[in-house]
N, C-alpha and C positions, 0 to 999 in steps of 0.2 A: 317350226316351232312358235310355241305361243310371244306374242311379243311382252315386255315388263310393262307396261301400257297397253287401257281397255282401251282407245283410245286407236294402236299404232304409235310404230318408230320408227320416225322417215329423214334417211339420208338422202339429202342435194351435195353432188361434183360440178362444181362450174369448173371446166379446164380453161386454158388461154397461154399464151406466143409467153407471158410474163411471172405468170405467179396460179394457182391453184387454190380456187377454193370450196370447202367443207360447211354447210353447216346439218345438224342433228337437232329434229324437234316432232313434235308428238302431235297423232292427230287433235288433237285440239288447239294449235298452234301455241301450242309451246316454245322457245329455245331453247334446246337444251345443250347444244359447247357448239363454238364454230371453228375452225383449222383453218390456215394459211398458209401453203406450199410452197415448193419455185414450179418452174411451170414445165409443161404434162406435151406440150406440142414437140412430139417426136419426129416429125417429118426433117430429114439433116441431121439424126439425128438415130441412136436406137432406141426401140421400140422396148424395149427394157426400157424407159427411162416412166414409160409412165403407170406403171406395177410397181418400179421405189414410191415413184408421187402419190400413187390410192392405199400408199401400203403409207407411210410416215403420216397421211391427212388423218386415215380411218385409226391410229392406232393411236392420235392424235385424240378424236375427239369420245372415246373407246375410252383413255386414262383418265377424260375430266371429268366422264358421266356414269362408267362402272359399266357403264351396256354395253356387257360384251357384243363383236360384230355381226355373230353368231343369231344375236335376239331382235336386227334389226326387222322389221315385217319387209322394206322395202327399199332399197337405195334405186337410184339413177344417176348413174356418173355420163356428164355431156362435154364431150373431146373434141376437143380442136383437130382440124384434118380429118375425122370420122365422116368415114362416105368418100374420100378425093380416093384412096386407093382402094382397090377393091380388093386387091390378094391380098392387105391387111385385115380384113376384114373379121375370118375367124382367131386370127390370134389376140384380137382388141375385146372384143365378145368374152374370151377365157380371161380377160385378165382379175375380171373384178371378183369370179369363183374364188379365187388363190388366195382373191385377200379376206374377203370377209366370211368365206367355209359353207356360203350356200350355191343358190341360185336364184334368187332373188334380188333379183337385176334386172336395168336394160342401160344398154349402151347409147349412144348418138350423138349426133354434133354438136356444139356449143351454143347454133343457134335455136336451136328445143328450149335450153333453157331460158336465156333471152325471151322467148316466146310464151316463155311460163308466166317466169316473171312478172312482166310490161303486162299480158294482161289475168292474170292467175289462174294460168291455167284453165282457158275456158277460149272456145271455138272463133276463131279470128284470125290478127295479120300483126304479126311485129317485125319494124325493121332495125337491120343489127347496120350500124356507123363510126366502126371502130379502125382499127388498122386497113380490114377491110371491109364488103359489103354486103349484104344478101335481107331478105326477107327469108321467113320464115311462117306457114300461114295451117288453120288445120280444123275443117270443115269431115261433122259424123264421121271423126275416125281415119280422116283422109289428111295426110302432113307431106304440104307442097317446099321445095326450098329452090327458089327464084335470085338469078346472079350469085353470087359469088366465086368466079370462073377466074382468080388469081391478078393478083397486082398488074402481069405483063400487058393482059388484055381485056381484064376486064377491072369488079370490082366500085365499078362508076360509084363517086361521093363518099367513098371514103378518105378517112386523113391521109391514107398515099396516095391517090389520083387528087386530094386538092393540094399533098409539097410538089407532087410531079408538078401543076401549074405555077403554084407560087416561083420553083426555081424559076421555071422558063418566065417567067413574070422579070424575076430580078437580074437574067442573060439577057432581054432585051430590051430594059429599065438604063441595063449599062449599056449600053453596047448606043442605047441612043433608036434602038428603033421601038418605043414602046412613049410617053412623056416619062420621068423619072416618078417617083411615087415613094410612102411611106415607108415600104416592104426593103425598098433597096439600105435603107439607116438599120429597120428590124435584123433585120437579117443580116447584115454585117456585123454591126454586135451581139448577136445569141453564137455566132457560130466566130464568132474571135477574128474574121478575116484583115490580114494585112492590106491584099491585095483584090480585087473580084474577081478573079481572073482563080483563087484558091481556091474557092466552091468545087469549080477541080478537084484541087487535091484531101480536099476531108470531106466528098460526096462518094468519090469513086476513087482513092487511092486509099485513103486510110478506112472511111464508114463500106468502103468494098460493094455502095449500093445496099447497102446492107439494111431490110423491107423495113427492121422496126424502127430505125434513126431517121430516115427520111422518113416517113412515116409521125413521129413527132414532132415536123418541121410543120403541120398542120395548124398548129399555133398560134407561129407565126405572124401564118399570111392571116388567121384569125386576130393577133392583133394590130396587124396593121392595118385590116379590114376598120379594126376598134378607131385609129388615128386617122381616118378619112380616106385610103388609099383607094379608090373607087375599080381599081383591077382586081383588087384580092376581095373587095365585095361582090362583086362581079362571080369567081370560080367558088365561091357559097353565095351564091344564089342557086348558081347552077348546078352544087350539088342538092342541093335540096330538092328543082325538077330530079333529076336522076332520082335518086332515092321515094321519092313517090310515085317516081315511074315502074320500080317494082315493087311498088304498094298495086298500082290499080295492075302489073302485069298476072300475079298475084292473085287478086280477087278476084281474073277473065277464066281464073285457068281451075282455078275450084271453086266454081259455077255455085256463083251464090243466085238464087233468082229473081231474079228480075223486082225492083222495092227492095230488097231484104239487107239492110244497115251492115255494113260490120265490125265490129269495130277493131281498130289500127290503133297502136303504139309505136313504142322505141325506144333503140336501149340504146348504144359508144358513144365516147365522149364530141363523134363528130356536131351532138345536135348540141353542147354546150353553144353555139352559133347561136344570132339569135337574124343574120340572114339568112342560115340557116332551113331555120325551122318559122321560118316568116315564108317562103321560097317554097318549103313544104304542105302548108296548109294552101296556101296561095291557087296551087296545082294541084292538090285532092278536094278545092270548092269546087261546087256543084259534084261529088262524086258519092253515091250511096253507101259513106264511110262513115265513120264516130272517131270521131281523135277522141282521144286516149289515154290522162299522163300519167307512167308506169305507174304500178303500184309495189313492188316487187326488183331487188334486185335479182340478179339470175339462179346466187347459189338458192337462194328461198327458194324462186322456181322453178329450180331444182328438185328439192325437197317433196313441194308442189308436188310439182307431178310422178315424181316415184310413186304418195299418197294415191295420186290419178290411176296411175301402171295398175295396185294392189285394189281396186276399183273402192275404196272407198275415200272420196275424194273430200277436203275441209270445204267445213264448213264457210260464211259467208262471215261470220262471227272470230273464227278460230285467222280465214284470212285478215281479216283485223285485228287482230293481236298482231297478228306476226308485221301487223304495216308500223310496226313501232317502235320496232328490230332495221327499217329500211335505211338505215342511212349508219345503223355504227355495224356490221355484219361484214368480215372483209369482205373486197370484190375480189375477185379471177379476171378471167378474160384480159388485158392488157392493158397498160401502160397512152394506149393513142387517142 
C-alpha cells in the first residue's frame, strides 16, 4: 500500500529492559510522533508481553498522527533478548505482522538499533554498554554480534560487571583486605546500610540478586571514583579496556581490509564515565578505527534502519534534520 508521504513513513521501535520507545518519521527526516511504553523484555515473563507493548506504542503514534499502521512504508522492531532463544524466533517474528496488519517489517535484537542510531545506519561498529555489553557491526551487508553472553559469565565492561566489582571492593574495604576508600561511604549512604553486612540482606535477600538493581550500582562506583576512590577508578578503566577489546574483535571478524578505517561509536550509560571513555580511547589508539560521537538515539536509529531495509535510506540532510530531536525523543533500553 502506498505511503501517505511521498518519501515514505517509517516506524522505529527500540525495546529494552525498563521501557520501549517508538518513533514515526518520514523519509525527509520529519519526526511525526513518538511514544513510550513499558519494557518489552519477555524472558522470564510471557512472550505475549511483546505484542501488548507493541500494540500500545503503535496505537499511540497512529492516534497522534492519524496515519494508520497499514500505511507505514516499513518498520524495524528492535527487541531485547531477540536471538537468544532460537525456539522463540518464529513467534517473535510473527508478532509485528498482527499489530501492523502487513509484512513490511523486520525484527532483530535491540543492539541493531543502537548501532543504527550511533552511526546513522552505515557500515561500522557500535559498542553497547548498559546493564549488559556487546558490540554490533555491519560491513557490506553482513551483520555481526560479539559479546552479550549474560551477566553470569560475560557482559564485560557493562554496568552489571562494574557494579559486581564495586560490591567486591566494598566487601574487601569493610574487612580491611583493601584500604578504605570513598566507596564505603557512598555505598553505605546510597543503600542506607545500618551495618556493612546489611549489604548481603539488600542485594541477596531483598533484591534476590536482581540484574537491573545490581547494575544500577555502577553509578555509585562512578561517583566514588569521582570522589577520589582509586579502586573504583581502576574498575572503570578496566571496563573501558574490555569494551575496546569487544570492538577490536568485531573489526577483525568482519574482515575489514588492511588500512580500511572503521567507524566506531558507542551507546549506553556506562560511557557517561570519564574513566571509561578515556581508557576506551587509549586502548583503541593506533587501531584502524575512527571514533564517532553518537549521532542519534537508538529509537531514531531503528527508524533509519527501517528506511534502509525498505531500500530508501535517508539522505544526509534528512539525518541532520533528525539530529535536532536527538535529546528530546523518548529513550528505550534500560536505566543502567
